[in-house]
C-alpha positions in Angstrom: -106.1 134.7 115.2 -108.9 137.0 115.8 -110.2 139.2 114.4 -110.9 141.8 117.1 -112.9 145.3 116.9 -111.5 148.4 118.5 -113.9 151.4 118.8 -112.3 154.9 119.1 -114.8 157.1 121.6 -114.8 159.0 118.5 -116.7 156.0 116.9 -113.9 155.2 114.5 -113.1 151.5 113.8 -109.8 149.6 113.5 -110.3 146.1 113.1 -107.1 143.9 113.4 -106.3 140.4 112.9 -104.5 139.7 116.1 -102.2 136.3 117.0 -103.2 133.9 120.0 -101.1 134.5 123.2 -101.0 138.1 122.4 -102.9 140.1 124.8 -105.7 142.7 123.5 -103.5 145.4 123.9 -100.4 144.1 122.5 -102.9 144.2 119.4 -104.0 147.8 119.7 -100.2 148.7 120.4 -98.4 147.0 117.4 -100.9 148.5 114.9 -100.9 151.9 116.9 -104.6 152.1 117.5 -105.1 155.7 119.2 -106.4 155.1 123.2 -104.7 152.0 124.1 -101.1 153.8 125.4 -100.1 150.7 127.8 -97.8 152.9 129.7 -96.7 150.1 132.1 -96.1 147.3 128.8 -98.9 145.5 130.0 -97.8 144.7 133.7 -100.9 145.5 134.6 -99.2 148.4 137.1 -101.5 151.1 135.2 -104.7 151.4 133.7 -104.2 153.5 130.0 -105.1 150.2 128.5 -108.9 150.5 129.7 -111.5 149.4 127.4 -114.9 148.5 127.7 -115.4 144.7 126.7 -118.4 144.6 124.4 -121.7 142.7 126.6 -121.8 140.0 124.6 -118.3 139.3 124.9 -118.2 139.3 128.8 -118.1 135.6 129.5 -115.7 134.7 126.7 -113.0 137.3 128.1 -113.2 136.1 131.7 -113.7 138.2 135.1 -110.9 140.7 136.5 -108.5 139.6 138.8 -108.1 141.5 141.7 -104.8 143.5 141.3 -106.8 144.1 138.2 -110.0 145.5 139.7 -106.9 147.5 141.8 -105.6 148.7 138.8 -109.2 149.8 137.4 -109.5 152.2 140.5 -107.2 154.4 138.4 -109.2 154.7 135.5 -111.9 157.1 135.3 -115.4 156.1 133.7 -115.3 152.6 135.2 -118.4 150.5 133.8 -119.4 147.2 134.8 -117.9 146.0 131.6 -114.9 147.6 132.2 -111.3 145.6 131.6 -107.8 146.5 131.4 -106.3 145.3 128.2 -103.6 143.8 128.3 -105.3 141.3 131.0 -107.0 140.2 128.3 -105.3 137.3 126.2 -106.5 136.4 122.9 -107.5 133.3 122.0 -109.4 131.7 118.7 -112.6 131.7 120.6 -112.5 135.5 121.0 -112.9 135.9 117.1 -114.9 138.7 116.6 -114.1 140.7 119.9 -115.8 144.2 120.1 -113.6 147.2 122.3 -114.7 150.2 122.9 -112.0 153.2 124.7 -113.2 155.1 126.9 -113.6 159.1 126.5 -110.3 159.8 128.7 -108.2 157.8 126.5 -108.1 159.6 123.4 
């Protein structure tokens, strides 16, 4: 389990224990966290699970694949720390991860 903090654009925080092996998106969807719609169900075929990874966690969450980069082209307000939460696999090393949702996803 990893404790992950999801922060909505309005500042509302949701702290969840997410099972290793799930994606950051799956943890949010299973707990009905606002701002992560996951329209494609985690297939990296949309950008409705766009998050900003806290800069302190960038190295631990890895780098986007070419496919993820392509899907991020469809997201609004993409920043250097933008990721699709469906592409971040939860591991014990991500305990404490913080992600923020963009204003366009509320």
